[in-house]
C-alpha positions as CSV (number, residue, x, y, z in Angstrom):
1,M,0.0,0.0,0.0
2,G,1.5,3.3,-1.1
3,L,1.0,6.7,0.3
4,R,-1.6,8.9,-1.3
5,T,-0.4,12.1,-3.0
6,R,-1.9,14.2,-0.2
7,D,0.0,12.3,2.5
8,R,3.3,12.6,0.6
9,A,3.1,16.4,0.4
10,R,3.0,16.6,4.2
11,G,5.8,14.2,5.0
12,P,9.5,14.9,4.9
13,S,10.0,12.9,1.7
14,A,12.5,13.7,-1.1
15,G,9.6,14.7,-3.4
16,N,8.4,17.3,-1.0
17,R,8.3,20.8,-2.3
18,G,10.4,22.3,0.5
19,P,9.5,24.6,3.4
20,D,6.6,26.9,3.3
21,R,6.9,30.6,3.1
22,A,6.7,31.2,6.8
23,T,9.5,28.7,7.5
24,R,11.6,30.3,4.8
25,L,11.1,33.8,6.4
26,R,12.0,32.5,9.8
27,V,15.2,30.9,8.5
28,A,16.1,34.1,6.6
29,A,15.5,36.2,9.8
30,A,17.6,33.8,11.8
31,A,20.4,34.0,9.2
32,A,20.3,37.8,9.3
33,L,20.4,37.8,13.1
34,A,23.4,35.4,13.1
35,A,25.2,37.6,10.5
36,A,24.5,40.7,12.7
37,A,25.8,38.9,15.8
38,L,28.9,37.8,14.0
39,G,29.5,41.4,12.8
40,A,29.1,42.6,16.4
41,C,31.6,40.1,17.6
42,A,34.2,41.3,15.1
43,K,34.3,44.8,16.7
44,P,37.2,45.4,19.0
45,P,36.3,45.8,22.7
46,A,35.9,49.3,24.0
47,P,39.1,50.4,25.8
48,D,37.0,51.6,28.8
49,R,35.4,48.2,29.2
50,V,38.8,46.4,29.1
51,A,40.1,48.9,31.7
52,E,37.0,48.3,33.9
53,M,37.6,44.5,33.7
54,N,41.2,44.9,34.6
55,M,40.4,47.2,37.6
56,Q,37.9,44.6,38.8
57,L,40.4,41.9,38.5
58,D,43.1,43.9,40.3
59,A,40.7,44.8,43.1
60,G,39.7,41.1,43.4
61,L,43.4,40.0,43.4
62,A,44.3,42.5,46.1
63,L,41.5,41.3,48.4
64,Y,42.2,37.7,47.6
65,G,45.9,38.2,48.4
66,G,44.9,39.8,51.8
67,G,42.8,36.7,52.6
68,E,39.4,38.5,52.1
69,Y,38.0,35.8,49.8
70,A,34.3,36.6,50.3
71,L,35.0,40.2,49.4
72,A,37.2,39.3,46.4
73,A,34.6,37.0,44.8
74,P,32.1,39.7,43.7
75,H,35.0,41.6,42.0
76,F,35.9,38.5,40.0
77,A,32.2,38.1,39.2
78,G,32.1,41.7,37.9
79,A,35.2,41.1,35.8
80,A,33.6,38.0,34.3
81,R,30.4,39.9,33.4
82,T,32.5,42.7,31.8
83,A,34.5,40.1,29.9
84,S,31.3,38.5,28.7
85,L,30.0,42.0,27.5
86,I,33.2,42.5,25.4
87,G,33.1,39.0,24.1
88,D,36.4,37.8,25.7
89,R,35.3,34.3,26.5
90,E,38.7,33.2,27.8
91,A,38.9,36.1,30.2
92,E,35.3,35.4,31.3
93,A,36.2,31.7,32.1
94,R,39.4,32.8,34.0
95,A,37.5,35.4,36.1
96,R,34.7,32.9,36.9
97,A,37.4,30.3,38.0
98,A,38.9,33.0,40.2
99,E,35.5,33.8,41.6
100,C,34.7,30.1,42.3
101,T,38.1,29.7,44.0
102,A,37.4,32.7,46.2
103,W,34.0,31.4,47.2
104,L,35.5,28.0,48.0
105,R,38.3,29.6,50.1
106,A,35.7,31.6,51.9
107,R,33.8,28.4,52.6
108,D,30.6,29.8,51.1
109,L,28.9,26.8,49.5
110,A,25.9,28.7,48.2
111,G,28.2,31.2,46.4
112,F,30.4,28.4,45.2
113,S,27.5,26.5,43.9
114,R,26.1,29.5,41.9
115,C,29.6,30.2,40.6
116,G,30.1,26.6,39.5
117,E,27.0,26.9,37.4
118,A,28.1,30.2,35.8
119,L,31.6,28.7,35.2
120,G,30.0,25.7,33.5
121,A,28.1,28.0,31.2
122,A,31.3,30.0,30.4
123,Q,33.2,26.8,29.7
124,R,30.4,25.6,27.3
125,R,30.6,28.9,25.5
126,L,34.3,28.7,25.3
127,R,34.0,25.2,23.8
128,R,37.3,24.1,25.2
129,S,37.9,21.7,28.1
130,D,40.1,22.6,31.0
131,P,40.6,20.0,33.7
132,G,41.0,22.6,36.5
133,R,37.9,24.5,35.6
134,N,36.0,21.3,35.0
135,T,36.9,20.2,38.5
136,L,35.6,23.5,39.9
137,V,32.3,23.0,38.0
138,A,32.0,19.5,39.3
139,L,32.7,20.6,42.9
140,G,30.1,23.4,42.5
141,A,27.6,20.7,41.4
142,V,28.4,18.7,44.6
143,A,28.0,21.8,46.7
144,G,24.7,22.6,45.1
145,R,23.6,18.9,45.5
146,R,23.2,18.6,41.7
147,P,24.3,15.6,39.7
148,L,27.9,15.5,38.5
149,P,28.1,17.0,35.0
150,D,29.6,14.9,32.3
151,L,33.0,16.6,32.0
152,R,36.6,15.6,31.4
153,L,38.2,15.4,34.8
154,P,41.6,14.3,35.8
155,D,41.7,10.5,36.4
156,T,42.8,11.0,40.0
157,V,39.9,13.5,40.7
158,R,36.9,11.7,39.2
159,P,36.6,8.8,41.8
160,L,37.0,11.3,44.7
161,L,34.3,13.5,43.3
162,Q,31.9,10.6,42.8
163,E,32.5,9.5,46.4
164,V,32.0,13.0,47.8
165,A,28.9,13.4,45.7
166,R,27.4,10.2,47.2
167,E,28.2,11.4,50.7
168,F,26.9,14.9,50.2
169,R,23.4,13.7,49.2
């Protein structure tokens, strides 16, 4: 039994005429938006934003060096937000890792958990694996009582994290 002509026109067969007008317009709009976004990414960052990011990092590092970890973390978070605004994904991930480390050193599990989620998102945008950052993301998941993410972790760290995750639940 074959398909009737009317049924074939609806299905995703090779003989189908292609997408309807509304679908083509949505695809064209999405392509135009993507082209505009790529054009925006090509612009060099504003010098005042870069200076702002560096000032936030310097303030965070000074506080961190003085043992004021809970005060340093928000400065690193601000630097990460600024880096995200200027499109510097590597600087964003580094600043988030510094923020997470500061929350961890401050023994603030709620801040560390939130930071771990933000660092995980930054790592996904970066599309590059980093064992140290991945470990911070996994520890943040444990602190937030979330399942361990599927990340590349050092072989010596993975079993420890799995054991800690079981104990933390």
